[in-house]
N, C-alpha and C positions, 0 to 999 in steps of 0.2 A: 726746049725751054717751055715750062708751063706758063699759063696765063692766070692773072688774078681776076677772080670773078667779082662782079658788082655786088656789094653788100646792100641787099634790097631794103632793109630797114633804114639804112642811112640815106639811100637814094630817095626815099619817100619824105625824108625830113630836111634834106639839104639840097640846094641847087647851086651850080657854078655859073657865075656871070661871065660875060664875054671877056672881061679883063682878067679872069682867073680867081676872083674873090669868091668866097663861099657865103651864100645867103641862107638864112634860116628864119623861121617864124618862132615867135615867143610861145612859151608854155603858160599854163595857169589861166587860160582863157576859154575853158570848156564848160565848167559848171561852177556852182557857188558864186555866181557873179553878183548876187544881190548884196553881199557884204564887201565887195571891192568898190573903191571909189571910181568915179567917172574918169578921172585923170589916169588912174592906173590901167583901166580897161582900154582907154584910148591909146596909151603907149604900147600896150601889148598887141594891139592890132597891126602895128607897123612891123615890117621885117627888119632884121638886123644883119650885120656883117660879122662873120666869125673872126676871132682874133687871129693874128698872123701866126701865132705859135701852133694853133690847132689846124690851120688851113691845109698844111701838107698831109696830115693824117687823114682828113676827111676826103681830100681829093683823090687819094689812092683808093679809098673805099667806094667812092662814087664813080670813078673811072672817066672823068672828063677834064 
């Protein structure tokens, strides 16, 4: 039986918590920050939990 390799691009973007949830960082926080409001940038700094519908797909890619 073959093994499923870790998808490295997904492994760099997502991490699995101890309870099995998938954690991710927000996008749009790299450049052109002068035109974005402070509230928007503040909310983009915090991590988010992936939806339950996508969690199973990403966990197979990340292998954890």
